N, CA, C, O and the ligand as a Tripos MOL2 file, in Angstrom:
@<TRIPOS>MOLECULE
protein
  285   283    72     0     0
PROTEIN
NO_CHARGES

@<TRIPOS>ATOM
      1 N           0.8550   -1.1810    0.0050 N.3       1 MET1
      2 CA         -0.0140   -0.0070   -0.0380 C.3       1 MET1
      3 C           0.8910    1.2250   -0.0130 C.2       1 MET1
      4 O           1.8200    1.3170    0.7890 O.2       1 MET1
      5 N           0.6030    2.1490   -0.8920 N.am      2 SER2
      6 CA          1.3940    3.3590   -0.8800 C.3       2 SER2
      7 C           0.5790    4.5230   -0.2440 C.2       2 SER2
      8 O          -0.6520    4.5110   -0.2490 O.2       2 SER2
      9 N           1.2640    5.4620    0.2670 N.am      3 ILE3
     10 CA          0.5400    6.5490    0.9380 C.3       3 ILE3
     11 C           0.5600    7.7720    0.0550 C.2       3 ILE3
     12 O           1.6120    8.2520   -0.3680 O.2       3 ILE3
     13 N          -0.6180    8.2530   -0.2040 N.am      4 ASP4
     14 CA         -0.8310    9.4920   -0.9940 C.3       4 ASP4
     15 C          -0.5220   10.6780   -0.0840 C.2       4 ASP4
     16 O          -1.2670   10.9560    0.8560 O.2       4 ASP4
     17 N           0.5430   11.3550   -0.3580 N.am      5 LEU5
     18 CA          1.0060   12.4400    0.5710 C.3       5 LEU5
     19 C          -0.1060   13.5090    0.7120 C.2       5 LEU5
     20 O          -0.3550   14.0010    1.8130 O.2       5 LEU5
     21 N          -0.7690   13.8620   -0.4070 N.am      6 GLN6
     22 CA         -1.8340   14.8450   -0.2810 C.3       6 GLN6
     23 C          -2.9590   14.4340    0.6240 C.2       6 GLN6
     24 O          -3.4770   15.2530    1.3820 O.2       6 GLN6
     25 N          -3.3540   13.1590    0.5590 N.am      7 GLN7
     26 CA         -4.3350   12.6340    1.4200 C.3       7 GLN7
     27 C          -3.8130   12.6350    2.9010 C.2       7 GLN7
     28 O          -4.5320   12.9410    3.8530 O.2       7 GLN7
     29 N          -2.6150   12.2960    3.0000 N.am      8 PHE8
     30 CA         -2.0300   12.1990    4.3230 C.3       8 PHE8
     31 C          -2.0760   13.5920    5.0090 C.2       8 PHE8
     32 O          -2.4120   13.6780    6.1900 O.2       8 PHE8
     33 N          -1.7600   14.6140    4.3210 N.am      9 SER9
     34 CA         -1.6900   15.9180    4.9370 C.3       9 SER9
     35 C          -3.1410   16.4000    5.2490 C.2       9 SER9
     36 O          -3.3790   17.1230    6.2170 O.2       9 SER9
     37 N          -4.0740   15.9740    4.4030 N.am     10 ALA10
     38 CA         -5.4840   16.3240    4.6050 C.3      10 ALA10
     39 C          -5.9740   15.6580    5.9040 C.2      10 ALA10
     40 O          -6.7300   16.2340    6.6860 O.2      10 ALA10
     41 N          -5.5210   14.4610    6.0820 N.am     11 LEU11
     42 CA         -5.9180   13.7220    7.2380 C.3      11 LEU11
     43 C          -5.3470   14.3780    8.5040 C.2      11 LEU11
     44 O          -6.0370   14.5350    9.5120 O.2      11 LEU11
     45 N          -4.0800   14.7500    8.4160 N.am     12 GLN12
     46 CA         -3.4470   15.4280    9.5240 C.3      12 GLN12
     47 C          -4.2270   16.7130    9.8850 C.2      12 GLN12
     48 O          -4.4700   16.9960   11.0580 O.2      12 GLN12
     49 N          -4.6010   17.4590    8.8740 N.am     13 LYS13
     50 CA         -5.2780   18.6910    9.1410 C.3      13 LYS13
     51 C          -6.6400   18.4370    9.8360 C.2      13 LYS13
     52 O          -7.0520   19.1530   10.7480 O.2      13 LYS13
     53 N          -7.3020   17.3820    9.3490 N.am     14 ALA14
     54 CA         -8.5980   17.0690    9.9240 C.3      14 ALA14
     55 C          -8.4460   16.7780   11.3970 C.2      14 ALA14
     56 O          -9.2380   17.2580   12.2080 O.2      14 ALA14
     57 N          -7.4030   15.9700   11.7740 N.am     15 SER15
     58 CA         -7.3200   15.6060   13.1730 C.3      15 SER15
     59 C          -6.8480   16.7770   14.0190 C.2      15 SER15
     60 O          -7.1520   16.8690   15.2090 O.2      15 SER15
     61 N          -6.1010   17.6650   13.3840 N.am     16 LYS16
     62 CA         -5.6870   18.9030   14.1510 C.3      16 LYS16
     63 C          -6.8710   19.7900   14.3990 C.2      16 LYS16
     64 O          -6.9990   20.3830   15.4700 O.2      16 LYS16
     65 N          -7.7600   19.8900   13.3950 N.am     17 ASP17
     66 CA         -9.0170   20.6680   13.5120 C.3      17 ASP17
     67 C          -9.9110   20.0650   14.5690 C.2      17 ASP17
     68 O         -10.5030   20.7820   15.3760 O.2      17 ASP17
     69 N         -10.0120   18.7500   14.5660 N.am     18 SER18
     70 CA        -10.9450   18.1310   15.4850 C.3      18 SER18
     71 C         -10.3510   18.1810   16.9340 C.2      18 SER18
     72 O         -11.0870   18.1460   17.9200 O.2      18 SER18
     73 N          -9.0660   18.2600   17.0140 N.am     19 PHE19
     74 CA         -8.4210   18.4140   18.3390 C.3      19 PHE19
     75 C          -8.7800   19.7880   18.9000 C.2      19 PHE19
     76 O          -9.0780   19.9440   20.0840 O.2      19 PHE19
     77 N          -8.7420   20.7870   17.9980 N.am     20 PHE20
     78 CA         -9.0650   22.1340   18.4050 C.3      20 PHE20
     79 C         -10.5270   22.2460   18.7150 C.2      20 PHE20
     80 O         -10.8780   22.9410   19.6680 O.2      20 PHE20
     81 N         -11.4050   21.6120   17.9780 N.am     21 GLU21
     82 CA        -12.8100   21.6050   18.2320 C.3      21 GLU21
     83 C         -13.1470   20.9470   19.6200 C.2      21 GLU21
     84 O         -14.0110   21.3840   20.3800 O.2      21 GLU21
     85 N         -12.3890   19.8790   19.8520 N.am     22 GLN22
     86 CA        -12.5520   19.1300   21.0740 C.3      22 GLN22
     87 C         -12.2020   20.0540   22.2810 C.2      22 GLN22
     88 O         -12.9240   20.1140   23.2760 O.2      22 GLN22
     89 N         -11.1290   20.7200   22.1450 N.am     23 LYS23
     90 CA        -10.6190   21.5790   23.2570 C.3      23 LYS23
     91 C         -11.6950   22.6710   23.5190 C.2      23 LYS23
     92 O         -11.9980   23.0050   24.6640 O.2      23 LYS23
     93 N         -12.2500   23.2050   22.4260 N.am     24 LYS24
     94 CA        -13.2660   24.2330   22.5610 C.3      24 LYS24
     95 C         -14.5340   23.7020   23.2090 C.2      24 LYS24
     96 O         -15.1620   24.3570   24.0400 O.2      24 LYS24
     97 N         -14.8820   22.5030   22.8010 N.am     25 LEU25
     98 CA        -16.0460   21.7960   23.4550 C.3      25 LEU25
     99 C         -15.8370   21.5790   24.9080 C.2      25 LEU25
    100 O         -16.6770   21.9390   25.7330 O.2      25 LEU25
    101 N         -14.7450   21.0040   25.2230 N.am     26 VAL26
    102 CA        -14.4200   20.7640   26.6400 C.3      26 VAL26
    103 C         -14.4850   21.9700   27.4750 C.2      26 VAL26
    104 O         -15.0150   21.9320   28.5860 O.2      26 VAL26
    105 N         -13.9460   23.0840   26.9680 N.am     27 LYS27
    106 CA        -13.9820   24.3360   27.6870 C.3      27 LYS27
    107 C         -15.4610   24.8340   27.9410 C.2      27 LYS27
    108 O         -15.8140   25.2850   29.0310 O.2      27 LYS27
    109 N         -16.2640   24.7210   26.8880 N.am     28 GLN28
    110 CA        -17.6610   25.1570   27.0470 C.3      28 GLN28
    111 C         -18.3960   24.2780   28.0420 C.2      28 GLN28
    112 O         -19.1350   24.8060   28.8730 O.2      28 GLN28
    113 N         -18.2320   22.9870   28.0010 N.am     29 VAL29
    114 CA        -18.8950   22.1300   28.9610 C.3      29 VAL29
    115 C         -18.4210   22.4160   30.3340 C.2      29 VAL29
    116 O         -19.2330   22.4370   31.2590 O.2      29 VAL29
    117 N         -17.1380   22.6420   30.5310 N.am     30 MET30
    118 CA        -16.5560   22.9560   31.8400 C.3      30 MET30
    119 C         -17.1860   24.2030   32.3400 C.2      30 MET30
    120 O         -17.4010   24.3130   33.5470 O.2      30 MET30
    121 N         -17.4990   25.1560   31.5120 N.am     31 LEU31
    122 CA        -18.0650   26.4330   31.8550 C.3      31 LEU31
    123 C         -19.5500   26.3030   32.1730 C.2      31 LEU31
    124 O         -20.2130   27.2770   32.5290 O.2      31 LEU31
    125 N         -20.0460   25.1050   32.0410 N.am     32 GLY32
    126 CA        -21.4560   24.8450   32.3240 C.3      32 GLY32
    127 C         -22.4370   25.1840   31.2140 C.2      32 GLY32
    128 O         -23.6420   25.3180   31.4280 O.2      32 GLY32
    129 N         -21.8620   25.3190   30.0020 N.am     33 LYS33
    130 CA        -22.7610   25.5900   28.8800 C.3      33 LYS33
    131 C         -23.3130   24.3090   28.3360 C.2      33 LYS33
    132 O         -22.7270   23.2410   28.5180 O.2      33 LYS33
    133 N         -24.4290   24.4060   27.6730 N.am     34 THR34
    134 CA        -25.0410   23.2010   27.1130 C.3      34 THR34
    135 C         -24.4590   22.9930   25.6760 C.2      34 THR34
    136 O         -24.6510   23.8300   24.7940 O.2      34 THR34
    137 N         -23.7790   21.9070   25.4820 N.am     35 VAL35
    138 CA        -23.1880   21.5520   24.1910 C.3      35 VAL35
    139 C         -23.8200   20.2960   23.7090 C.2      35 VAL35
    140 O         -23.8590   19.3100   24.4450 O.2      35 VAL35
    141 N         -24.3210   20.2830   22.4960 N.am     36 LEU36
    142 CA        -24.9320   19.0190   21.9840 C.3      36 LEU36
    143 C         -24.0040   18.2350   21.2110 C.2      36 LEU36
    144 O         -23.1370   18.7590   20.5110 O.2      36 LEU36
    145 N         -24.1780   16.8860   21.3280 N.am     37 CYS37
    146 CA        -23.4250   15.9210   20.6000 C.3      37 CYS37
    147 C         -23.6790   16.1660   19.1450 C.2      37 CYS37
    148 O         -24.8330   16.3200   18.7460 O.2      37 CYS37
    149 N         -22.6020   16.2110   18.2940 N.am     38 SER38
    150 CA        -22.7570   16.4790   16.8780 C.3      38 SER38
    151 C         -23.4210   15.3010   16.1850 C.2      38 SER38
    152 O         -23.8980   15.4770   15.0640 O.2      38 SER38
    153 N         -23.4870   14.1000   16.7780 N.am     39 HIS39
    154 CA        -24.1000   12.9940   16.1530 C.3      39 HIS39
    155 C         -25.5680   12.7920   16.5450 C.2      39 HIS39
    156 O         -26.4390   12.7120   15.6790 O.2      39 HIS39
    157 N         -25.8350   12.7110   17.8340 N.am     40 CYS40
    158 CA        -27.1990   12.3770   18.2820 C.3      40 CYS40
    159 C         -27.9880   13.6010   18.7870 C.2      40 CYS40
    160 O         -29.1760   13.5100   19.0970 O.2      40 CYS40
    161 N         -27.2970   14.7320   18.8560 N.am     41 LYS41
    162 CA        -27.9330   16.0120   19.3450 C.3      41 LYS41
    163 C         -28.4110   15.9760   20.7400 C.2      41 LYS41
    164 O         -29.3140   16.7250   21.1100 O.2      41 LYS41
    165 N         -27.8260   15.1180   21.5390 N.am     42 GLN42
    166 CA        -28.2160   15.0450   22.9710 C.3      42 GLN42
    167 C         -27.1360   15.8890   23.7250 C.2      42 GLN42
    168 O         -25.9950   16.0020   23.2780 O.2      42 GLN42
    169 N         -27.5290   16.4500   24.8400 N.am     43 ALA43
    170 CA        -26.5920   17.2900   25.6290 C.3      43 ALA43
    171 C         -25.4110   16.4620   26.1560 C.2      43 ALA43
    172 O         -25.5900   15.3380   26.6260 O.2      43 ALA43
    173 N         -24.2710   17.0020   26.0760 N.am     44 LEU44
    174 CA        -23.0910   16.3750   26.5880 C.3      44 LEU44
    175 C         -22.9880   16.6240   28.0740 C.2      44 LEU44
    176 O         -23.3010   17.7000   28.5850 O.2      44 LEU44
    177 N         -22.5420   15.5980   28.7310 N.am     45 LYS45
    178 CA        -22.4460   15.6710   30.2000 C.3      45 LYS45
    179 C         -20.9870   15.4720   30.6760 C.2      45 LYS45
    180 O         -20.2400   14.6370   30.1670 O.2      45 LYS45
    181 N         -20.6500   16.2610   31.6430 N.am     46 LEU46
    182 CA        -19.3240   16.1510   32.2530 C.3      46 LEU46
    183 C         -19.3100   15.1920   33.4570 C.2      46 LEU46
    184 O         -20.0810   15.3300   34.4070 O.2      46 LEU46
    185 N         -18.4360   14.2610   33.3720 N.am     47 TYR47
    186 CA        -18.3600   13.2980   34.4840 C.3      47 TYR47
    187 C         -17.0980   13.5450   35.2360 C.2      47 TYR47
    188 O         -16.0040   13.3750   34.6990 O.2      47 TYR47
    189 N         -17.2280   13.9450   36.4730 N.am     48 THR48
    190 CA        -16.1190   14.2140   37.3820 C.3      48 THR48
    191 C         -15.8400   12.9850   38.1840 C.2      48 THR48
    192 O         -16.6790   12.0850   38.1840 O.2      48 THR48
    193 N         -14.7760   12.8740   38.8410 N.am     49 PRO49
    194 CA        -14.4160   11.6410   39.6400 C.3      49 PRO49
    195 C         -15.4730   11.3620   40.6890 C.2      49 PRO49
    196 O         -15.6160   10.2060   41.0880 O.2      49 PRO49
    197 N         -16.1910   12.3040   41.1400 N.am     50 GLU50
    198 CA        -17.2010   12.0630   42.1780 C.3      50 GLU50
    199 C         -18.4480   11.4160   41.5300 C.2      50 GLU50
    200 O         -19.2600   10.8120   42.2310 O.2      50 GLU50
    201 N         -18.6010   11.5410   40.2050 N.am     51 GLN51
    202 CA        -19.7820   11.0320   39.5430 C.3      51 GLN51
    203 C         -19.5230    9.6720   38.9190 C.2      51 GLN51
    204 O         -20.3850    8.7940   38.9630 O.2      51 GLN51
    205 N         -18.3290    9.4870   38.3330 N.am     52 ASP52
    206 CA        -18.0940    8.2660   37.6710 C.3      52 ASP52
    207 C         -16.5980    7.9420   37.6390 C.2      52 ASP52
    208 O         -15.7390    8.8230   37.6520 O.2      52 ASP52
    209 N         -16.3290    6.6080   37.5950 N.am     53 GLU53
    210 CA        -14.9120    6.2440   37.5360 C.3      53 GLU53
    211 C         -14.2190    6.7190   36.2240 C.2      53 GLU53
    212 O         -13.0600    7.1280   36.1620 O.2      53 GLU53
    213 N         -15.1190    6.6050   35.1510 N.am     54 LEU54
    214 CA        -14.5810    7.0630   33.8830 C.3      54 LEU54
    215 C         -14.8810    8.4950   33.6730 C.2      54 LEU54
    216 O         -15.9900    8.8480   33.2720 O.2      54 LEU54
    217 N         -13.9200    9.3380   33.9320 N.am     55 THR55
    218 CA        -14.0980   10.7490   33.8490 C.3      55 THR55
    219 C         -14.0390   11.2570   32.4720 C.2      55 THR55
    220 O         -13.3280   10.6890   31.6430 O.2      55 THR55
    221 N         -14.7480   12.3030   32.1730 N.am     56 GLY56
    222 CA        -14.6750   12.8800   30.8230 C.3      56 GLY56
    223 C         -16.0310   13.4650   30.4380 C.2      56 GLY56
    224 O         -16.8940   13.7040   31.2820 O.2      56 GLY56
    225 N         -16.1860   13.6850   29.1340 N.am     57 ILE57
    226 CA        -17.3940   14.2650   28.5790 C.3      57 ILE57
    227 C         -18.0190   13.2520   27.6620 C.2      57 ILE57
    228 O         -17.3790   12.7380   26.7450 O.2      57 ILE57
    229 N         -19.2630   12.9720   27.9160 N.am     58 ARG58
    230 CA        -19.9460   11.9330   27.1110 C.3      58 ARG58
    231 C         -21.4220   12.3360   26.8740 C.2      58 ARG58
    232 O         -22.0120   13.0780   27.6590 O.2      58 ARG58
    233 N         -21.9650   11.8480   25.8240 N.am     59 CYS59
    234 CA        -23.4180   11.9720   25.5990 C.3      59 CYS59
    235 C         -24.0570   10.6960   25.9930 C.2      59 CYS59
    236 O         -23.3780    9.7030   26.2550 O.2      59 CYS59
    237 N         -25.3620   10.7020   26.0410 N.am     60 VAL60
    238 CA        -26.0840    9.5070   26.5890 C.3      60 VAL60
    239 C         -25.7510    8.3060   25.7690 C.2      60 VAL60
    240 O         -25.4950    7.2370   26.3230 O.2      60 VAL60
    241 N         -25.7440    8.4370   24.4570 N.am     61 LYS61
    242 CA        -25.5280    7.3110   23.5420 C.3      61 LYS61
    243 C         -24.1000    6.8620   23.4280 C.2      61 LYS61
    244 O         -23.8180    5.7350   23.0200 O.2      61 LYS61
    245 N         -23.1660    7.7780   23.8030 N.am     62 GLY62
    246 CA        -21.7560    7.3980   23.7770 C.3      62 GLY62
    247 C         -21.0190    7.6100   22.4580 C.2      62 GLY62
    248 O         -19.8960    7.1430   22.2680 O.2      62 GLY62
    249 N         -21.7140    8.3590   21.5140 N.am     63 CYS63
    250 CA        -20.9970    8.6360   20.2900 C.3      63 CYS63
    251 C         -19.9610    9.6680   20.5060 C.2      63 CYS63
    252 O         -18.9460    9.6640   19.8080 O.2      63 CYS63
    253 N         -20.1640   10.5950   21.4760 N.am     64 THR64
    254 CA        -19.1130   11.4950   21.9170 C.3      64 THR64
    255 C         -18.6000   10.9740   23.2360 C.2      64 THR64
    256 O         -19.3440   10.8040   24.2020 O.2      64 THR64
    257 N         -17.3090   10.7270   23.2450 N.am     65 ASP65
    258 CA        -16.7040   10.1920   24.4380 C.3      65 ASP65
    259 C         -15.2730   10.7240   24.5450 C.2      65 ASP65
    260 O         -14.3150   10.2060   23.9710 O.2      65 ASP65
    261 N         -15.2140   11.7920   25.3210 N.am     66 ILE66
    262 CA        -13.8410   12.4330   25.5070 C.3      66 ILE66
    263 C         -13.3370   12.1460   26.8490 C.2      66 ILE66
    264 O         -13.9200   12.5970   27.8350 O.2      66 ILE66
    265 N         -12.2580   11.4000   26.9460 N.am     67 ALA67
    266 CA        -11.6710   11.0640   28.2430 C.3      67 ALA67
    267 C         -10.8810   12.2650   28.7650 C.2      67 ALA67
    268 O         -10.0930   12.8960   28.0600 O.2      67 ALA67
    269 N         -11.1470   12.5430   30.0570 N.am     68 LEU68
    270 CA        -10.4090   13.6720   30.6800 C.3      68 LEU68
    271 C          -9.7670   13.1290   31.9410 C.2      68 LEU68
    272 O         -10.3770   12.3710   32.6950 O.2      68 LEU68
    273 N          -8.5800   13.5140   32.1460 N.am     69 ASP69
    274 CA         -7.9240   13.0560   33.3770 C.3      69 ASP69
    275 C          -8.0330   14.2210   34.4190 C.2      69 ASP69
    276 O          -7.5930   15.3510   34.2110 O.2      69 ASP69
    277 N          -8.6410   13.8390   35.5120 N.am     70 PHE70
    278 CA         -8.7000   14.7900   36.6040 C.3      70 PHE70
    279 C          -7.5180   14.4950   37.5950 C.2      70 PHE70
    280 O          -7.3990   13.4070   38.1570 O.2      70 PHE70
    281 N          -6.7180   15.4700   37.7530 N.am     71 VAL71
    282 CA         -5.5940   15.2420   38.6400 C.3      71 VAL71
    283 C          -5.7880   15.9750   39.9310 C.2      71 VAL71
    284 O          -4.9350   15.9030   40.8160 O.2      71 VAL71
    285 ZN        -24.0830   11.4090   20.8280 Zn       72 ZN72
@<TRIPOS>BOND
     1     1     2 1
     2     2     3 1
     3     3     4 2
     4     3     5 am
     5     5     6 1
     6     6     7 1
     7     7     8 2
     8     7     9 am
     9     9    10 1
    10    10    11 1
    11    11    12 2
    12    11    13 am
    13    13    14 1
    14    14    15 1
    15    15    16 2
    16    15    17 am
    17    17    18 1
    18    18    19 1
    19    19    20 2
    20    19    21 am
    21    21    22 1
    22    22    23 1
    23    23    24 2
    24    23    25 am
    25    25    26 1
    26    26    27 1
    27    27    28 2
    28    27    29 am
    29    29    30 1
    30    30    31 1
    31    31    32 2
    32    31    33 am
    33    33    34 1
    34    34    35 1
    35    35    36 2
    36    35    37 am
    37    37    38 1
    38    38    39 1
    39    39    40 2
    40    39    41 am
    41    41    42 1
    42    42    43 1
    43    43    44 2
    44    43    45 am
    45    45    46 1
    46    46    47 1
    47    47    48 2
    48    47    49 am
    49    49    50 1
    50    50    51 1
    51    51    52 2
    52    51    53 am
    53    53    54 1
    54    54    55 1
    55    55    56 2
    56    55    57 am
    57    57    58 1
    58    58    59 1
    59    59    60 2
    60    59    61 am
    61    61    62 1
    62    62    63 1
    63    63    64 2
    64    63    65 am
    65    65    66 1
    66    66    67 1
    67    67    68 2
    68    67    69 am
    69    69    70 1
    70    70    71 1
    71    71    72 2
    72    71    73 am
    73    73    74 1
    74    74    75 1
    75    75    76 2
    76    75    77 am
    77    77    78 1
    78    78    79 1
    79    79    80 2
    80    79    81 am
    81    81    82 1
    82    82    83 1
    83    83    84 2
    84    83    85 am
    85    85    86 1
    86    86    87 1
    87    87    88 2
    88    87    89 am
    89    89    90 1
    90    90    91 1
    91    91    92 2
    92    91    93 am
    93    93    94 1
    94    94    95 1
    95    95    96 2
    96    95    97 am
    97    97    98 1
    98    98    99 1
    99    99   100 2
   100    99   101 am
   101   101   102 1
   102   102   103 1
   103   103   104 2
   104   103   105 am
   105   105   106 1
   106   106   107 1
   107   107   108 2
   108   107   109 am
   109   109   110 1
   110   110   111 1
   111   111   112 2
   112   111   113 am
   113   113   114 1
   114   114   115 1
   115   115   116 2
   116   115   117 am
   117   117   118 1
   118   118   119 1
   119   119   120 2
   120   119   121 am
   121   121   122 1
   122   122   123 1
   123   123   124 2
   124   123   125 am
   125   125   126 1
   126   126   127 1
   127   127   128 2
   128   127   129 am
   129   129   130 1
   130   130   131 1
   131   131   132 2
   132   131   133 am
   133   133   134 1
   134   134   135 1
   135   135   136 2
   136   135   137 am
   137   137   138 1
   138   138   139 1
   139   139   140 2
   140   139   141 am
   141   141   142 1
   142   142   143 1
   143   143   144 2
   144   143   145 am
   145   145   146 1
   146   146   147 1
   147   147   148 2
   148   147   149 am
   149   149   150 1
   150   150   151 1
   151   151   152 2
   152   151   153 am
   153   153   154 1
   154   154   155 1
   155   155   156 2
   156   155   157 am
   157   157   158 1
   158   158   159 1
   159   159   160 2
   160   159   161 am
   161   161   162 1
   162   162   163 1
   163   163   164 2
   164   163   165 am
   165   165   166 1
   166   166   167 1
   167   167   168 2
   168   167   169 am
   169   169   170 1
   170   170   171 1
   171   171   172 2
   172   171   173 am
   173   173   174 1
   174   174   175 1
   175   175   176 2
   176   175   177 am
   177   177   178 1
   178   178   179 1
   179   179   180 2
   180   179   181 am
   181   181   182 1
   182   182   183 1
   183   183   184 2
   184   183   185 am
   185   185   186 1
   186   186   187 1
   187   187   188 2
   188   187   189 am
   189   189   190 1
   190   190   191 1
   191   191   192 2
   192   191   193 am
   193   193   194 1
   194   194   195 1
   195   195   196 2
   196   195   197 am
   197   197   198 1
   198   198   199 1
   199   199   200 2
   200   199   201 am
   201   201   202 1
   202   202   203 1
   203   203   204 2
   204   203   205 am
   205   205   206 1
   206   206   207 1
   207   207   208 2
   208   207   209 am
   209   209   210 1
   210   210   211 1
   211   211   212 2
   212   211   213 am
   213   213   214 1
   214   214   215 1
   215   215   216 2
   216   215   217 am
   217   217   218 1
   218   218   219 1
   219   219   220 2
   220   219   221 am
   221   221   222 1
   222   222   223 1
   223   223   224 2
   224   223   225 am
   225   225   226 1
   226   226   227 1
   227   227   228 2
   228   227   229 am
   229   229   230 1
   230   230   231 1
   231   231   232 2
   232   231   233 am
   233   233   234 1
   234   234   235 1
   235   235   236 2
   236   235   237 am
   237   237   238 1
   238   238   239 1
   239   239   240 2
   240   239   241 am
   241   241   242 1
   242   242   243 1
   243   243   244 2
   244   243   245 am
   245   245   246 1
   246   246   247 1
   247   247   248 2
   248   247   249 am
   249   249   250 1
   250   250   251 1
   251   251   252 2
   252   251   253 am
   253   253   254 1
   254   254   255 1
   255   255   256 2
   256   255   257 am
   257   257   258 1
   258   258   259 1
   259   259   260 2
   260   259   261 am
   261   261   262 1
   262   262   263 1
   263   263   264 2
   264   263   265 am
   265   265   266 1
   266   266   267 1
   267   267   268 2
   268   267   269 am
   269   269   270 1
   270   270   271 1
   271   271   272 2
   272   271   273 am
   273   273   274 1
   274   274   275 1
   275   275   276 2
   276   275   277 am
   277   277   278 1
   278   278   279 1
   279   279   280 2
   280   279   281 am
   281   281   282 1
   282   282   283 1
   283   283   284 2
@<TRIPOS>SUBSTRUCTURE
     1 MET1         2 RESIDUE 1 A MET
     2 SER2         6 RESIDUE 1 A SER
     3 ILE3        10 RESIDUE 1 A ILE
     4 ASP4        14 RESIDUE 1 A ASP
     5 LEU5        18 RESIDUE 1 A LEU
     6 GLN6        22 RESIDUE 1 A GLN
     7 GLN7        26 RESIDUE 1 A GLN
     8 PHE8        30 RESIDUE 1 A PHE
     9 SER9        34 RESIDUE 1 A SER
    10 ALA10       38 RESIDUE 1 A ALA
    11 LEU11       42 RESIDUE 1 A LEU
    12 GLN12       46 RESIDUE 1 A GLN
    13 LYS13       50 RESIDUE 1 A LYS
    14 ALA14       54 RESIDUE 1 A ALA
    15 SER15       58 RESIDUE 1 A SER
    16 LYS16       62 RESIDUE 1 A LYS
    17 ASP17       66 RESIDUE 1 A ASP
    18 SER18       70 RESIDUE 1 A SER
    19 PHE19       74 RESIDUE 1 A PHE
    20 PHE20       78 RESIDUE 1 A PHE
    21 GLU21       82 RESIDUE 1 A GLU
    22 GLN22       86 RESIDUE 1 A GLN
    23 LYS23       90 RESIDUE 1 A LYS
    24 LYS24       94 RESIDUE 1 A LYS
    25 LEU25       98 RESIDUE 1 A LEU
    26 VAL26      102 RESIDUE 1 A VAL
    27 LYS27      106 RESIDUE 1 A LYS
    28 GLN28      110 RESIDUE 1 A GLN
    29 VAL29      114 RESIDUE 1 A VAL
    30 MET30      118 RESIDUE 1 A MET
    31 LEU31      122 RESIDUE 1 A LEU
    32 GLY32      126 RESIDUE 1 A GLY
    33 LYS33      130 RESIDUE 1 A LYS
    34 THR34      134 RESIDUE 1 A THR
    35 VAL35      138 RESIDUE 1 A VAL
    36 LEU36      142 RESIDUE 1 A LEU
    37 CYS37      146 RESIDUE 1 A CYS
    38 SER38      150 RESIDUE 1 A SER
    39 HIS39      154 RESIDUE 1 A HIS
    40 CYS40      158 RESIDUE 1 A CYS
    41 LYS41      162 RESIDUE 1 A LYS
    42 GLN42      166 RESIDUE 1 A GLN
    43 ALA43      170 RESIDUE 1 A ALA
    44 LEU44      174 RESIDUE 1 A LEU
    45 LYS45      178 RESIDUE 1 A LYS
    46 LEU46      182 RESIDUE 1 A LEU
    47 TYR47      186 RESIDUE 1 A TYR
    48 THR48      190 RESIDUE 1 A THR
    49 PRO49      194 RESIDUE 1 A PRO
    50 GLU50      198 RESIDUE 1 A GLU
    51 GLN51      202 RESIDUE 1 A GLN
    52 ASP52      206 RESIDUE 1 A ASP
    53 GLU53      210 RESIDUE 1 A GLU
    54 LEU54      214 RESIDUE 1 A LEU
    55 THR55      218 RESIDUE 1 A THR
    56 GLY56      222 RESIDUE 1 A GLY
    57 ILE57      226 RESIDUE 1 A ILE
    58 ARG58      230 RESIDUE 1 A ARG
    59 CYS59      234 RESIDUE 1 A CYS
    60 VAL60      238 RESIDUE 1 A VAL
    61 LYS61      242 RESIDUE 1 A LYS
    62 GLY62      246 RESIDUE 1 A GLY
    63 CYS63      250 RESIDUE 1 A CYS
    64 THR64      254 RESIDUE 1 A THR
    65 ASP65      258 RESIDUE 1 A ASP
    66 ILE66      262 RESIDUE 1 A ILE
    67 ALA67      266 RESIDUE 1 A ALA
    68 LEU68      270 RESIDUE 1 A LEU
    69 ASP69      274 RESIDUE 1 A ASP
    70 PHE70      278 RESIDUE 1 A PHE
    71 VAL71      282 RESIDUE 1 A VAL
    72 ZN72       285 GROUP 0 **** ****
């Protein structure tokens, strides 16, 4: 299999963008704003160590699942 360099850079850009989007999303949820899952349109919920062993931001259906480490 050969790697198409143009495709590869497009892929890298996409993941960089989604990383940025994710950071923005996390910040909004942390601030207590209602953010909807881009897939199921359900509100995302922040899980802190007091609430769940698996900390992070998730929607009810689990299509959005961002693991966060609380230190
Ligand atoms: Zn979802």
